[in-house]
Phi, psi and omega in degrees: 000125179252136180239139179235125180259118177255183184284350180222357176202164179246122186252133177247136181211168176230161179281123184289318178238133183294141180209139182284327183250040183294330181295323179285335181270352191299316185245021175283141180300319179245090183233143177268006181292130180245132180246152180240136181294127182276321180198170177298146181301150177261108183292143180295331179294343179262354180268136178268306183194159173244134184228147174282144177270122189294320185273007178218115185286349183252352187249152173216161184242152176238116179268130182243172181276342190247338181259133180294319180262141179289156175278131181254123178238146183236130179258176181272338182221156181294320180293329175294322177299315180298318180295320180294315180298316180294318182294318181294315181293323176293320178296324178296316180295318180294321180295316180295323178294319178294323179294318178296322179296319178295318179295323178295315178298320179295322179294318178296320179295319181294322181291319182283334184261354186279116185264358189250013185299324184261008182246161173250154181293145179251348182195161172256140175247113173266108185247125178249117176277104186282303185196170171234151184232136172058048175294142184252120179294153176286168179298321179298318180296320179294321180294327180274356181058038179261152174269162182280144170237073193278149168220158185247139180238125182245132178233127173227121185067233180258005183255129179238127178232155182218160178271165169289159179273147179252132186281138165053062177202147173261355180229069185288148175241104184270311183053049184253131182264142178223158179228132180229155171269139176252132182253333177205102186299331181284340185240345183298140183241137175259119177259125182242128176229134175250128181239150171263115183290123181244150178262328187246005180206166179300148179297134184265138175279125182241018177162142181204162173192161174227136184214141176289139180301325182296335183282346180249006177294147182288349179210183179295158183297319180299318178292321182295322182291336180273350182263156175292171181302135181219160182250136178219153181243136181224146172258122183246129182268140182271179184294336184255011177100342175290169184222156177233136180254123180234152175240128186240141171230119180255118179254104183282141175282158176293146179287128181230174180294150184299322181296329182282346181284339185290139177285143175255100184287148173287153183296326180204166178238162181252136181289153182289340179268012178291148181301342181291340180265130178228129183298336181274347181286149175285137181273129180290116183295341181285342181297319180293340180267339182290320182237158178245144185290138174258319175204143181233090178267183185291324187239338180233127178243127183252134179231155179235147177260124182220172179296329180288318179293326177291322176298318178296323180295316180292326182293337178263009173106001180285138177265165183302313181296324179297319180296314181295317180297321180296315179294323177295326179290322186270346183272141179286337180237169180292140178289130183289158179296329179297319180289320179297319178294322177297318179295316179299320181292318183288327184263010184298316184245357181291136172070017182271345183230139179236141174259114188244136178263117178227126176053045178063023176226147182266137178235139173264118184241141177201146175268357181263110184295321182297321180293320178296322178297317179295321180293321181294335179267358179285135185294320181291321179291324178298324178290331182272346184292142175234105183258125177241173182288342182283349186243127175250121183269120179236109185290345182270000177236181179292110194264142171242119178261113184281135179244000000 
């Protein structure tokens, strides 16, 4: 068994044809030595540590993140074992340092290039990457006689999401759904990149394009803004002639006062390595609805509290007190009275009325009597009400107003 340590993975192979002088031919430029892949490469990002085995002077173990039992490897000499353990652990440290440097550069780029820090989202974009057509392999792929394993990467603002890769096809069908926040429908840009997934080399870009969202709307922007949320499908052509088919649904938020659009930031955030977080603990699903993501980097994740995120929290069943208690638990400092007042104001009327379909008729139901009284006096609701003899309206009980 031959092992090769690269800067990002560990490769295992065997000699395909037996040879007495294989060691001398191993690194010769013109060698007839043929090797066979023993198993898929072991990525350094999946390796935890390499350790010497105390009761065996020739063996060492590699602990990984995915296998319960460590991999046991045996060398021919004790000094070779020491060199392998040292080389693997040094490669792990260099890889982790390089990864942190890349993440730091990406964070700096995101901060300087991020145009939406002072804005609030105006709509949600549900984007479904359906398929790609007539993808063109790179020259390197053609020379290696390899087939494509394509995946699609979509970037809007500072958020990048991608599909899984599909094996051996030039016409992949992903049908993968993604969700983005839109801050300015007239200026938001969709960046599309198609990559060929590689195991032994960096993923190759095999097509890209950038297009303004306004350019793929089914009608003019003014007309689109006056219409309810609708779904449309568009074919977008890449730089090399290939195409990607996407389906978009834009869900516009209700128009509110300008002061209410401003985000109310929390005084401080809690680190993910804080003792309050335990990997074995169940994650409260309401936490993701209370706040909306601003940036998701490798080590620091920033979230914002807005009227839209509070509306989403109430829509999934969270109560005002539950929201405040959750934020108090996750915040390093006490929640200010201004934020508590903001939460109470935003959740005052959210989720208090339900529209229920019974026997092919719609009913407005609520446990809040005051809200029902206000609705009954509304002129538009009075025009829509349908009162029959079968229904007795009692304002002192849980009322159903038939429409």
